Every structure is written in C-alpha cells, then in structure tokens.
C-alpha positions in Angstrom: -25.1 114.2 54.9 -26.2 116.0 58.0 -27.9 114.3 60.9 -31.0 116.3 60.3 -31.4 114.9 56.7 -31.0 111.3 57.6 -34.1 109.2 57.6 -33.8 107.3 60.9 -35.5 104.0 59.9 -33.8 104.1 56.5 -30.4 104.7 58.1 -30.9 101.8 60.6 -31.8 99.5 57.7 -28.7 100.7 55.8 -26.4 100.0 58.8 -28.1 96.7 59.5 -27.5 95.6 55.9 -23.9 96.8 56.0 -23.3 94.8 59.2 -24.9 91.7 57.8 -23.0 91.8 54.5 -19.6 92.9 56.0 -19.6 90.8 59.1 -21.6 87.9 57.6 -19.2 87.5 54.7 -16.3 87.9 57.1 -17.6 85.1 59.3 -18.2 82.8 56.3 -14.9 83.7 54.8 -13.1 83.1 58.1 -14.8 79.7 58.6 -13.5 78.7 55.2 -10.1 80.2 56.0 -9.9 78.5 59.4 -10.9 75.1 58.0 -8.0 75.5 55.5 -5.7 76.9 58.2 -6.3 74.1 60.7 -5.7 71.5 57.9 -2.5 73.2 56.9 -1.4 73.4 60.5 -1.6 69.7 60.7 0.6 69.4 57.6 3.2 72.1 58.2 5.8 72.2 61.0 5.7 74.9 63.8 9.1 76.1 62.5 7.4 77.1 59.1 5.0 79.3 61.0 7.8 80.7 63.1 9.7 81.7 59.9 6.7 83.3 58.3 5.8 85.1 61.6 9.2 86.8 61.5 8.6 88.0 57.9 5.0 88.9 58.6 6.0 91.3 61.4 7.8 93.5 58.8 5.0 93.2 56.3 2.5 94.2 58.9 4.6 97.2 60.1 5.1 98.6 56.6 1.5 97.7 55.7 0.3 100.2 58.4 1.8 102.9 56.1 0.0 101.7 53.0 -2.4 104.6 52.7 -5.6 103.2 54.2 -5.6 106.2 56.6 -5.8 108.4 53.5 -8.9 106.4 52.4 -10.4 106.9 55.8 -10.0 110.7 55.5 -12.2 110.6 52.4 -14.7 108.3 54.0 -15.0 110.7 57.0 -15.7 113.7 54.7 -19.3 114.7 53.8 -18.5 115.5 50.1 -15.8 114.1 47.8 -15.1 115.0 44.2 -13.7 112.7 41.5 -10.6 114.8 41.4 -10.0 114.0 45.0 -10.4 110.3 44.3 -7.8 110.6 41.6 -5.5 112.4 44.0 -6.0 109.7 46.6 -5.1 107.1 43.9 -1.9 108.9 43.0 -0.9 109.2 46.7 -1.5 105.5 47.2 0.8 104.7 44.2 3.6 106.8 45.6 3.3 105.5 49.2 3.0 101.8 48.3 5.8 101.9 45.6 8.1 103.3 48.2 7.1 100.6 50.8 7.7 97.8 48.3 11.2 99.2 47.5 12.0 99.6 51.2 11.0 96.0 52.1 12.9 94.5 49.2 16.0 96.4 50.1 15.8 95.8 53.8 15.1 92.1 53.5 18.8 90.9 54.1 19.1 93.2 57.2 15.9 91.7 58.7 17.1 88.2 58.0 20.4 89.0 59.7 18.6 90.3 62.7 16.7 87.1 63.1 19.7 85.0 62.0 17.3 83.2 59.5 18.5 83.7 55.9 15.3 82.3 54.4 13.4 85.3 55.8 15.0 87.6 53.2 13.6 85.6 50.4 10.1 85.6 51.9 10.2 89.4 52.4 11.3 90.0 48.8 8.4 88.0 47.4 5.9 89.5 49.8 6.9 93.0 48.7 4.5 92.4 45.8 1.6 92.8 48.1 2.2 96.6 48.3 1.6 96.9 44.5 -2.0 95.7 45.0 -2.9 98.2 47.8 -3.7 101.3 45.7 -6.5 99.4 43.9 -7.8 97.9 47.1 -7.7 101.1 49.1 -9.4 103.2 46.4 -12.2 100.7 45.9 -12.6 100.3 49.6 -13.0 104.1 50.0 -15.6 104.4 47.3 -17.8 101.5 48.5 -17.5 102.5 52.2 -18.6 106.1 51.4 -21.7 104.6 49.8 -22.0 102.1 52.6 -22.1 99.4 50.0 -20.6 96.5 51.9 -22.4 93.9 49.8 -20.0 94.3 47.0 -17.1 94.3 49.4 -18.4 91.1 51.0 -18.8 89.4 47.6 -15.2 90.2 46.7 -13.8 89.2 50.1 -15.7 85.9 50.2 -14.7 84.8 46.7 -11.0 85.7 47.2 -11.0 83.9 50.6 -12.1 80.7 48.9 -9.2 81.1 46.5 -6.7 81.7 49.3 -7.9 78.7 51.2 -7.6 76.5 48.1 -4.0 77.8 47.4 -3.0 77.3 51.0 -4.2 73.7 51.2 -2.8 72.9 47.7 0.6 74.3 48.6 0.7 72.4 51.9 -0.2 69.1 50.2 2.4 69.8 47.4 5.1 70.1 50.0 5.8 73.8 49.6 6.5 74.3 53.3 6.7 77.9 54.5 6.1 79.1 50.9 2.6 77.9 51.3 2.1 80.7 53.8 3.4 83.2 51.2 1.5 82.0 48.1 -1.9 82.0 49.8 -2.1 85.7 50.9 -0.4 86.8 47.7 -3.0 85.2 45.6 -5.7 86.8 47.7 -4.3 90.3 47.5 -3.8 90.1 43.7 -7.3 88.8 42.9 -8.9 91.0 45.6 -7.4 94.2 44.0 -8.7 93.3 40.6 -12.2 92.4 41.9 -12.5 95.4 44.2 -11.6 97.8 41.3 -14.3 96.2 39.1 -16.9 96.2 41.9 -16.3 99.9 42.8 -15.9 101.0 39.2 -12.7 102.5 40.4 -10.6 102.3 37.3 -9.3 105.8 36.8 -6.0 107.6 36.0 -4.2 108.6 39.2 -3.4 112.3 39.7 0.0 113.3 41.0 -1.1 116.9 41.5 -1.4 116.9 45.3 -2.4 120.6 45.7 -5.2 121.0 48.1 -4.7 117.6 49.8 -3.3 118.8 53.1 -6.5 118.0 55.0 -6.6 114.5 53.6 -2.9 114.0 54.3 -3.2 115.3 57.9 -6.1 113.1 58.8 -4.6 110.1 57.1 -1.2 110.7 58.5 -2.6 110.8 62.1 -4.5 107.6 61.5 -1.4 106.0 60.1 0.8 107.1 63.0 -1.8 105.7 65.4 -1.6 102.4 63.5 2.2 102.3 63.7 2.1 102.8 67.4 -0.6 100.2 67.7 1.6 97.9 65.8 4.4 98.4 68.4 1.8 97.8 71.1 0.5 94.5 69.7 3.4 93.1 67.6 6.5 93.9 69.5 6.1 90.6 71.3 6.8 88.7 68.0 9.9 90.8 67.5 11.1 90.1 71.0 10.2 86.4 70.8 11.9 86.1 67.3 15.1 87.4 68.8 14.9 85.3 72.0 13.5 81.9 70.9 14.0 79.4 68.1 11.6 79.2 65.1 9.7 76.2 66.6 9.0 78.1 69.9 8.0 81.3 68.0 5.6 79.1 66.0 4.0 77.8 69.1 3.6 81.3 70.5 2.2 83.0 67.3 -0.2 80.1 66.8 -1.6 80.6 70.4 -1.8 84.3 69.6 -3.7 83.6 66.4 -6.2 81.4 68.2 -6.7 83.9 71.1 -7.2 86.8 68.7 -9.6 85.2 66.3 -12.5 87.3 67.5 -10.7 90.6 68.0 -8.7 90.4 64.8 -11.1 88.7 62.5 -14.7 89.4 63.7 -14.4 92.9 65.2 -12.5 94.7 62.3 -15.4 94.5 59.8 -17.8 95.6 62.4 -15.5 98.6 63.2 -15.4 99.5 59.5 -19.2 99.7 59.4 -19.2 101.6 62.7 -16.8 104.2 61.4 -18.8 104.8 58.2 -22.1 104.9 60.1 -20.9 107.0 63.0 -19.2 109.5 60.7 -22.6 110.1 59.0 -24.3 110.9 62.3 -21.5 112.7 64.1 -23.5 115.9 64.4 -26.3 114.1 66.3 -24.5 113.6 69.7 -27.3 111.6 71.3 -27.7 109.2 68.4 -23.9 108.9 68.2 -23.5 107.9 71.9 -26.5 105.6 71.6 -25.0 103.9 68.6 -21.6 103.5 70.2 -23.0 101.9 73.4 -25.2 99.6 71.4 -22.2 98.3 69.5 -20.2 97.8 72.7 -23.1 95.8 74.2 -23.5 93.6 71.1 -19.8 92.9 70.5 -18.9 92.3 74.1 -21.9 90.0 74.5 -20.2 87.7 71.9 -16.5 88.4 72.6 -16.5 87.6 76.3 -17.8 84.0 76.1 -15.7 83.3 73.1 -12.4 84.5 74.7 -13.1 83.0 78.2 -14.3 79.8 76.5 -10.9 79.5 74.7 -9.1 79.8 78.0 -11.0 77.1 79.8 -11.2 74.6 76.9 -7.6 75.2 75.5 -6.4 71.7 76.2 -9.1 69.6 74.4 -9.3 72.3 71.7 -5.7 72.0 70.8 -5.8 68.2 70.9 -8.8 68.1 68.5 -8.0 71.0 66.2 -4.2 71.1 66.0 -3.0 67.7 67.1 -0.3 66.5 69.6 2.6 68.4 68.1 1.0 71.7 69.1 0.4 70.9 72.8 2.9 73.6 73.7 0.2 76.1 72.7 -2.1 75.2 75.6 -0.6 77.1 78.6 -0.1 80.2 76.4 -3.7 80.1 75.1 -5.1 79.6 78.6 -3.6 83.0 79.7 -4.2 84.9 76.4 -7.8 84.0 76.4 -8.3 86.0 79.6 -6.6 89.0 78.2 -8.5 89.3 74.9 -11.8 90.7 76.2 -9.8 93.7 77.3 -8.3 94.1 73.9 -11.6 93.7 72.2 -13.1 96.6 74.3 -10.1 98.8 73.7 -10.3 98.6 69.9 -13.9 99.7 69.8 -13.0 103.3 70.8 -10.8 104.3 67.8 -13.5 104.1 65.1 -15.7 106.3 67.3 -13.1 109.0 68.0 -12.0 108.9 64.3 -15.6 109.3 63.2 -15.9 112.6 65.0 -12.7 113.9 63.4 -10.5 113.4 66.4 -7.8 110.8 65.2 -5.3 112.3 67.6 -7.0 110.6 70.5 -6.5 107.2 69.0 -2.9 108.1 68.3 -2.3 109.2 71.8 -3.7 106.0 73.2 -1.6 104.0 70.8 1.6 105.8 71.9 0.8 104.9 75.5 0.3 101.3 74.5 3.5 101.3 72.5 5.4 102.3 75.6 3.8 99.9 78.1 3.5 96.7 76.1 7.1 96.3 75.0 8.3 96.9 78.5 5.9 94.2 79.7 7.1 91.8 77.0 10.7 92.4 77.8 9.9 91.5 81.4 7.7 88.5 80.5 10.2 87.0 78.0 12.3 85.9 81.0 9.7 83.3 81.8 9.4 82.0 78.2 6.3 82.2 76.0 4.0 81.8 78.9 5.6 84.8 80.5 4.9 86.7 77.2 1.2 85.7 77.6 1.1 87.0 81.1 2.5 90.4 79.9 -0.7 90.7 77.8 -3.0 89.9 80.8 -1.1 92.2 83.2 -1.0 95.2 81.0 -4.0 95.3 78.7 -6.6 96.2 81.4 -4.6 99.3 82.2 -4.3 100.3 78.5 -8.1 99.8 78.1 -8.8 102.0 81.0 -6.5 104.8 79.7 -8.0 104.5 76.2 -11.6 104.8 77.6 -10.7 107.8 79.8 -9.1 109.6 76.9 -12.1 108.9 74.6 -15.1 109.7 76.8 -15.2 113.4 76.2 -15.0 113.2 72.4 -17.8 110.6 72.0 -19.9 111.9 74.9 -20.3 108.8 76.9 -19.3 108.1 80.5 -17.4 105.4 82.3 -20.6 104.4 84.1 -22.4 103.9 80.8 -19.6 101.8 79.3 -19.3 99.7 82.5 -23.0 99.2 82.4 -22.8 98.0 78.8 -20.1 95.4 79.6 -21.0 94.2 83.1 -23.8 91.8 82.4 -21.8 89.9 79.7 -18.7 90.0 81.9 -20.5 88.5 84.9 -22.2 85.8 82.8 -18.9 85.0 81.2 -17.2 84.6 84.6 -19.9 82.3 85.8 -19.6 80.3 82.6 -15.8 80.0 82.8 -15.8 78.9 86.5 -18.5 76.3 85.8 -16.7 74.8 82.8 -13.5 74.7 84.8 -15.2 72.8 87.6 -16.9 70.4 85.2 -13.6 69.7 83.5 -12.0 68.9 86.8 -14.7 66.6 88.1 -15.5 64.5 85.0 -13.4 62.0 83.1 -13.8 61.8 79.3 -13.1 59.0 76.9 -11.7 61.3 74.2 -10.6 64.9 73.7 -13.4 65.4 71.2 -16.1 64.3 73.7 -14.5 66.4 76.4 -14.5 69.5 74.1 -18.1 68.9 73.1 -19.3 68.6 76.6 -17.4 71.6 77.8 -18.6 73.8 75.0 -22.2 72.7 75.5 -22.0 73.3 79.2 -20.5 76.8 78.7 -23.1 77.8 76.2 -26.0 76.6 78.3 -24.6 78.4 81.5 -23.9 81.7 79.7 -27.3 81.9 77.9 -29.1 80.7 81.0 -27.5 83.3 83.2 -28.3 86.1 80.8 -31.9 84.8 80.4 -32.3 84.8 84.2 -30.5 88.1 85.1 -30.0 90.2 82.0 -32.8 89.2 79.7 -33.0 92.7 78.3 -29.6 92.2 76.7 -30.7 89.1 74.9 -33.8 90.9 73.8 -31.8 93.8 72.5 -29.5 91.5 70.5 -32.4 89.7 68.9 -34.0 93.1 68.1 -30.8 94.3 66.5 -30.7 91.1 64.3 -34.3 91.6 63.4 -33.8 95.3 62.6 -36.0 96.6 65.4 
C-alpha cells in the first residue's frame, strides 16, 4: 500500500493495536516464563545451564538460517500471491530439513569440541525444532503482512504457558538438563500447529522456485546479517565454553540472560511491529523518520532504567531471585547492565533499514560487529567471566556508533536527532544509578529482599522525578502513545 493511500489515524490505530498485542502478550508471556525460569534455576545446577548453553549456541547459529529472512522478504513486498506463499513454504521445508540433518550429523563433533559427550545427545533431540519452522515462518509472514498481531499474541501466550509448565514439571521430576530441552521443544511443536491454524496457512508447498530470486536475495542478505550478528553476540559463549568448566559457563550465561532480558525479550516484538509498519510507509520519508525516532524515544525511555537498575541492584537481586549458589553472577551482571543500553539502541536500526529495502546495511554492520566482538572476548577471557563482561562494555558503544553512522542516510535521520531522542532518558538513568548506588552504600538493610525493594523504589522515584522536572515532554509523549494520541 502506498503512503498516499494510508489513512493516517487508521494506520496509527493499527500500529498501536499491533504493539499492544505483540508486546503486551510478550510481556505477559515473559512474566510467566521468568517465574518458571527462576523457580527452575533454584532447582537445577549451574552445570545444567552450562551444558545446555553449549548446545544452544549451535541451535541458535543454525536457527539463523531457518528461513525467517525469506518470510521478511514477503512482508516487505507490497503485493504477494498465493503461489509465492506456496513457494516460500517449499523453500522453508528444503532449508530446515537440511539444517536438521546438519545438526544431527555434527552433534558428535560439537560435543568433542567442548569435551562434553552429553552435548551430542542434546543436539540430536533439539534438531526436531527445525521441522516446526516451516509452519511457524509461513504463519508469521501471513499474519505480519496483515498486521494481525492479535492472533500471533494468542498463540505465543498460550504456548508460553505450556512451556513454563513443562519446564517446572521437568525440574521437579529430576530431569536435570533435559528439562531445558523438553520445555522449548514443546513450545515449538505446539506453536507451529497453532500458528498454522491461526493464519489459515495450511497449504501444499511448491518446489517450483522459478521467479523467487528477489525473495531469495532479500532473505539471503537478512540471513547473512543474522549469522554475522550471531558471531557478534554469541562468540562469547563459544569462547567461554572452550575456556571454562560447565559451572562457570552456567554462571556467565545466566548473568547474560538477566542482563539481556529487555533487549532480547521486550525489544524483538516491538521491532517486528516496527518493520511491518515502517515497510508500509517507506515512501513517506518524513513519516518514516518521525516513526523511527518515536520508537527510539519510547524504547530507550524504558530500556535505560531497566539496564542500569540491574547493574546497581545486582547483589540483592541475585540473592532474592536466584539464591546463594548463584552469587558468582553478581560481578558479571554489574558490568553487563552498563553495556546493554548500547546494545538496545543498536538493534533498533536494522528493522528500519530493512523496511526501506536496504538489508545490506544491517549485514555490513553485523560484519563489523562479528570482527570486533570476538577479538574483545578473546582479550577479556584472560580475566575470567568478568573480563568477558568488560569486553561487552568496552566494544559495544563503538559498534553502536558505527551502526548509526551507516544507517542515517537510508532512514533519513541525523546523529543530532538520535542523540536528542536518547539524551533525556540517558541523563535521568545516570542520575538514578548514582543515587541508588549511594543509598545502597549508606544504609544497612535487615534482609536482601528489603534492600532490593528500597533500592528499586528509590530508583523509580528518582528516574520519574527527574524526567518530570527536566524532560516532562517525554513522559507526556509516552502517555500519549499509550493513549493513541
């Protein structure tokens, strides 16, 4: 649909509903998942998470090739025929069947690399995940083109409940590391079935791939970008898995999970909506730039206090949520929390550049990150898992600056505009973090729970108070967005 044909108020309402359903269901689903995860963390041993992290790296890497880039190519197009949907379905079957076979065959080699025989068994079972992807990706493409995130939300929320139940049940039953396999596998299988039904996507695949070069080129570029991004963000687990024992890797990956909760769980659904919405208004340059900057302001307004808050409350948080056996997470989380606002800002650019049909920009940015981050991790590993965390903090500001500079021309925004969008939240977050740190140093608390409650309340009051006093327009804008004004 061209920009001229879009009803502005109707489109805003459509985007708002998409955000509410997609992000709202994600938040509810994640609350359920986190509640289950934190209970399971108390039951399982760090070595269980270390073993699963070693297998998950391979699953994640191959998962980047699963064809979602092909789905994005159809979402970005203005018109799509049923025959093209059937071609996409066929391409997804070919790609994911090959990935399942590769993971199954390579499992012993991966286990030998880590010197952990059980990793091979985990990888072979997890290969079943790829067989669900064709159904998931096709349904996702159909519903995203229609901007029908309500049905996606319903599917994701219901399957998250199932996954949480399976995880908790497996941990209580003494399944150990296999708990971490059973839960996601159950989610993928049921989500594939439900997504197919919700999107009415049951159709015969077509293996006649004539005329699909445009789809393959766009999807291939997005996929390559994802692969390089994987190297950028996951090479630390590979290096840690080779350098430390399973227990230490478990501590590191758990700290990383906590630090990346916002950027990996909250931001992706917002980026999905942003990509679909921005693709529809890509011809209206002014509206496109305005929409991008609005998303940056809104997301960073939430991301900065969350991430900096994790950094300054890491000690009581780990005591309360994870328990004493996880205290090795604290120094890692304190550093990672300072790095994650940079990562959050960086990941907001790719959906925008992809939406204007320029996936090569995101790929180029990912290539740069794929070079810089492994070098930083190889240096940081000499100082243990805390050194790995410092590698994130030392390198990600540079990667974010490079990403922004490479993207400005395509999305027609300037560095000054982006800095202006981020600065008020960044200043308020800095004041909040310093205040919470000083309060924590000056007061004595009877229990970790009381300490955590006081620090969180103090941080929230300072952050909101600073914004109300010095950046009231940002709070007003956020409230207006929620109220669809």
